[in-house]
C-alpha positions in Angstrom: 0.0 0.0 0.0 1.2 3.5 -0.8 -0.2 6.5 1.1 -1.4 9.5 -1.0 -1.4 12.4 1.4 -4.2 14.9 2.0 -2.6 16.3 5.1 -2.1 20.0 5.7 1.7 20.0 5.3 4.5 17.8 4.0 5.7 17.3 7.6 2.3 16.1 8.7 2.1 13.7 5.7 5.5 12.3 6.5 4.6 11.7 10.1 1.3 10.0 9.1 2.9 7.7 6.6 5.6 6.8 9.1 2.9 6.1 11.7 1.1 3.9 9.2 4.4 2.3 8.2 3.6 3.0 4.5 5.4 4.3 1.5 4.2 7.8 0.5 3.6 9.6 -2.7 5.5 12.9 -2.4 3.3 15.7 -0.9 2.3 18.2 -3.6 2.0 17.9 -7.4 2.4 14.1 -7.6 -0.2 13.4 -4.9 -2.6 16.0 -6.5 -2.3 14.3 -9.9 -3.2 10.9 -8.5 -6.2 12.5 -6.7 -7.4 13.9 -10.1 -6.7 10.7 -11.9 -8.7 8.5 -9.5 -11.2 11.3 -8.5 -10.6 10.9 -4.8 -9.7 13.7 -2.3 -10.6 14.9 1.1 -13.6 17.1 1.7 -11.2 19.8 2.9 -9.6 19.8 -0.6 -12.9 20.6 -2.4 -11.9 24.2 -3.0 -8.8 22.9 -4.9 -10.3 20.0 -6.8 -14.1 20.6 -6.8 -17.1 18.8 -5.5 -17.4 16.1 -8.2 -15.3 13.4 -6.5 -16.0 9.7 -6.5 -15.0 9.4 -2.9 -13.3 11.1 0.0 -10.6 9.6 2.2 -9.8 7.1 3.2 -10.3 5.1 0.0 -8.4 2.2 -1.4 -7.7 1.9 -5.1 -6.1 -1.4 -6.2 -3.9 -1.0 -9.3 -2.1 -3.5 -11.5 1.5 -3.1 -12.5 0.6 -0.8 -15.3 -1.4 1.6 -13.1 -4.8 0.4 -14.3 -7.5 0.2 -11.7 -8.6 -3.3 -10.7 -10.8 -2.5 -7.7 -12.1 0.5 -5.8 -12.9 0.2 -2.2 -15.0 3.1 -0.8 -13.6 3.0 2.8 -14.8 6.5 3.6 -18.4 5.4 3.0 -18.3 1.8 4.1 -15.4 1.7 6.6 -13.9 -1.7 7.2 -16.9 -3.3 5.5 -15.5 -2.2 2.1 -12.7 -4.8 2.5 -15.3 -7.6 2.2 -15.7 -6.8 -1.5 -12.0 -7.4 -2.1 -11.2 -11.1 -2.7 -7.8 -11.3 -1.0 -7.3 -14.8 -2.4 -9.3 -15.8 -5.4 -9.3 -18.8 -7.6 -7.8 -16.9 -10.6 -4.7 -15.8 -8.7 -5.5 -12.2 -9.4 -4.3 -11.0 -6.0 
């Protein structure tokens, strides 16, 4: 898992990714582009990105090695229940 920050500062983002023990997309332009690409951002970022988002945070987007979306898990809306729609071990070996 890789953390895409929506924190108020680069320092806060670094502290959060360390606390989560996750790799982090750099705070700023790279994170912003991913938010636009997958249409997911925090409600506090609506003035920057708009109100037409697919989901807020947290959200989980499962990508393949080419960066194509395999599965979207709306954790903001469904909480931990969202994980039940993700087959962690399927018969096709997808995961």
